[in-house]
N, C-alpha and C positions, 0 to 999 in steps of 0.2 A: 504523665507530665502535664501541668497546667498550660494552656495556650496563652501565648504572649499578647497582652493587649496593646494594639498599636496606639501611639499618640495621635493628637488631631492633626499634627504636622505631618506624620507619616501617613495618616488617611486621606488627607486633602491635599497633598503637595501638587499633584498634577491638575486638580480643579483650580488651585490658587493660580497656577501659571496661566490657565485658560481665563481665569477672571481678570488677572493682569493684562492679558492680550486684549480683552474686552475694553478695559478701561482705556488702554492706550488708542484703540480704534474709535472709542466713542468720544472721549474728551479732547484728543489731540487731532481728530479728524484724519486718522491715518488709515487708508485702505490699501494694504500691500498688494503687489502684483502676485507675490509668492510668500506664503507664510509656512514655516516648518517649525514644529515643536520637537526638539530633540527627545531621544529615549532617556530613561532612567539611568542607565549605565552607558558610559562611553558617550556622554553628551557633549565633548568637546569643550567643557568648561562654561557653557551657557546654556539657557533653557529654551530659547526660541530665536530664530532669525526671521526678520522681515525684510524682503527685497522690494524695492520700489523701482519699476521700469519708468525712465524718463525720456520723453520724446515718443515717437511713433514710427511706423514702418518707413516713411519717407524722410526721417531725420536721423540724427546721430544717436545711436543706441548706447545709453547710459544707465547704470543701475546704482542706487544708493542702499547700502545695507544697514540695518538696525539691530542690534543685538539686545535681548531682554535676558535678566536674570531676576528670578523671583525667589524672595527668601521668606518661607513661612516658618514661624518660631512658636514653639509652644510654651517658652518661657517669656517673662517680661524683660529679660535682658536686653540691653540695646545692641543693635547690629553693629559690630566692629569690622574694621577693614579686613581682617584675617579671613572673614567669611567669604569675601568676594574678591580678594586681591588677585588671584590668578585670572579671574574673568577680565579684570582691566587689561592685563598684558595680552591676553588672548583676543579681546576685541580689537586691539591696535595692531596685532600682528595679522588679524585677519581683515585689515583695512576697513573696518567698520566706520560708517560716517557718524554713528551716534550709538550710545549705550544707556539703556533705561534700567534702573534697579529699583524693584518694589518690595515692600515688606509689609507685614502686619504689626510691626514693632518700630521703634524709632531709631534712627542712626546715631551712633555715637559722634562726639565733637572730633575726635581723632579720625574717624571714617570720613567725616566731611572735609577735614583738612587735607587728608592724603588724595582724596578723589579730585579736589579742587586743584591740587598740585599736578595731578596727572592730566587733568583736562588743559591747564595751562602748558604743560610741557608737550602734549601731542595735538592740541588744537581740536580735540574731539568734543563734540556735544554730549554731556553727560547729564542725566536727570534722575534725581533721587525722590521716590515717591514713598513716603514713610505710612507708619500705621494710621496716623490720624487723618491724613489726606486719602488714604484708602478707605477708611471708615466713613469719612464725610461722603465720597462718591457712592459707596454701596447704600448708605442710608436714603440718598436722593433717588437712587435708581433700584432700590430693593424690589418692588413688584416686577419691574421689567426683567430683572435679572432672575428672579424666582421662575418666571414664565419661560425663560431660556433654558431651564433645566438646572440651574445651579442650586445646590442643596440648602435648605433652610439652615441647618446646623452650621455650615461654613459661613453663610452671610450673617447670621447672628453672632458667631465668634469673632468675626472680623469687625463688626460694628461695636461690640461691647468690649474689645480688647484695648480700645483707647477711648477714654471718657474726658479727655481734656478739651480745651477751646478748639472750635473749628475754624477760627478766624485766621487770617494770613499771620504767618510767623516769618520773620527775616533773619537770616545768620549772615554775619559778616566777619571777615578775618583779613589780617594782613598775612600773606603766604611768606613772602621773604623780600629782601631788598638786595638788588644787583648794584654794581657800581655806578649805574646810570639810570636806575629805574626802581620803582617800589610796585609791587604786584600785589593786587588785592582781589578777594572772591566774595560774591554774595549769592545767597540761595534763599528764595521766597517760596514757601510751602504753604498750602491752605487753598482758600476759595476766593473768587471774586464776588462782588455784591449780588450777581445773578445766580450764584450757586455752583458755577463752573470752576474746576479746578485751575489754579495757577500753573503755568508751564512747569514749574519745579526745576528749572534749569540752572546750572551753575554759571554765573556770569563773571568772567574775568576782566579786571580792568587794570591799566597799567599808568602810573604817574611818573613823570621824568624827574630825575634828580640831578640838579646842576653841580658840576664838579668845580672846585676851586681852580683858577687859571694857573697853568705853569709858569713860574718866573725864572727867566735865566735861559739864554740860548744854549748852554751846556746841557741843561736838564732836557730841554726840548729835543736836541738831537739824541740823547740817551733814550728818549721815548720811541724815536723814529727807528733808532737801532734795534730795540727790543721788538717792536712790532714786525720789522723785516726777519728778525731771527725766529720769531714764532711762526710767522707765515711761510718759512723756508720748508724745504723737504723733510728735514729732521724734525722741525717743529718743537725743539727743546731749548730752553734758556734757563740759567741759574742766576738769579738775582741775589747778590751778597751785600751785607752792609750791616753797621751796627744798629742797636735799638734806637728808633727815633729819627733816622736820617732820612725817611721819606720813601721807603721801599714800597709799601702799600699804596702810597699817593701816586707815585709813577706808574705801578703796575695798573691801577684803576683807570688812568688816562690811556694806557696802552690798550686795555681790554675795551674801553669805551670806543676806540677806533676800530675794533675788530668785530664788534657785534652785529655790524650789518651783513658781513660775510660769513661769520661763524657762530656756532652754538657754543656758549662758554658756561663752564661750572666752576665754581670756587669749592675747594676741599680744604678744610683746616686739619692738617695732620699732627698738630701739636698734641692731640689727645689719643693718637693711634699708636698701639704697639705692636699689632699683628699684621699680617698680609690679609688675613680673613676681613678684619675691620676695614682695611683699604678696599677690598674686593666689594663689600656690601656697600660702602658709601658710593664708590664709582657706579655700581650697578643702579643705585637709588638716584643718582644725578642723571643717568642716561634714561630711565624708565619712569621716574618719580613715583616708584614703588619701594617702600622700604622692605627689603628681603628679610630682614631679621623678624619682622612681623608675622610673616607666613612660613618661616623656615620650620618651626615646630610642627606645623600642620602637615608638612610633607616630609619631615624627617624620617618617617616610616617608609616612605615610598620615594627613593632617590630617583627613580627614572622619571617620576612626576616632575620634580623640581628641576631636573636636567631639561626636560621638555620645555618648561617655561622659560628658562634661560636661553635656550636655543631660539625660541620664537622671539623673545624681546631683543636679544642681540641682532637678530635677523631683521628686526623691523626697525632698528636704529643705527643702521650702517653709515648714515649721514652725520653722525655726531663727529665733530671735528677735534676740538681741543679741550682738555680739562686743565684748569688751573690748580696747582697744589701748593700749599705754603706751609711752612712749619715755624 
């Protein structure tokens, strides 16, 4: 029986994780108090955990946790969300302060959008270091990395896998618009003028959106009653009316008054016909992860997807209300 030949990704996956750790330590000046590389099997959904002890023996003891996920691919295909979606949920359920995802390939636009939505919802620092950024760093540090014991084959593969421009690349997108704000995301990948890597951090910004004023005391009183109803113990209100009478307008004002004390999600149920669709949509609003994108990955292992659901729901118990309309 012929011996199976390992791909480069299978051969160098652990060394690429160690290379990613070295990049983080050298470029971001991060010297963890404790660094743990997880085993190949049963890794818990991430490749490495770095713990930073804040303070000293005479002060308050605090720990900042950073998780790393390294994705080494033998193909030229862009890294999609499905590849590391579970890691996002696990990072948040493990109360990580930051998550760093590295790869020798580029990230897909969809992956950037979904990771940005996750960062906005969880307030977690997320950094995406793609193949071009990795190749740039390896080229600049090639001889030092070789002297540290990293194999020439891996270093050469990483540097030649991406032959595009090494200059700064900036990605911007509008995530979504709430009733009173517009959420945007920006990611800059590449190098500074001195050759060092940019932080590669997703920056979330919010622009306020002014609502048209409510005209008429009756409508104002109605909005106040709606707010009181939603804030009650039951927290359920049914808003009825014909098309064009202003239901969405009044609801927007009610939501605008509640955003300081509650997290609010808007769900359009007009295109939903099954309970599963509603479940997936509510889950996405709570975790900012589209479960439908990873469902096929875990469909053969129901225990895995149930575990992800348990951790995600446990990490978001503070979610207050969901606005649904049809």
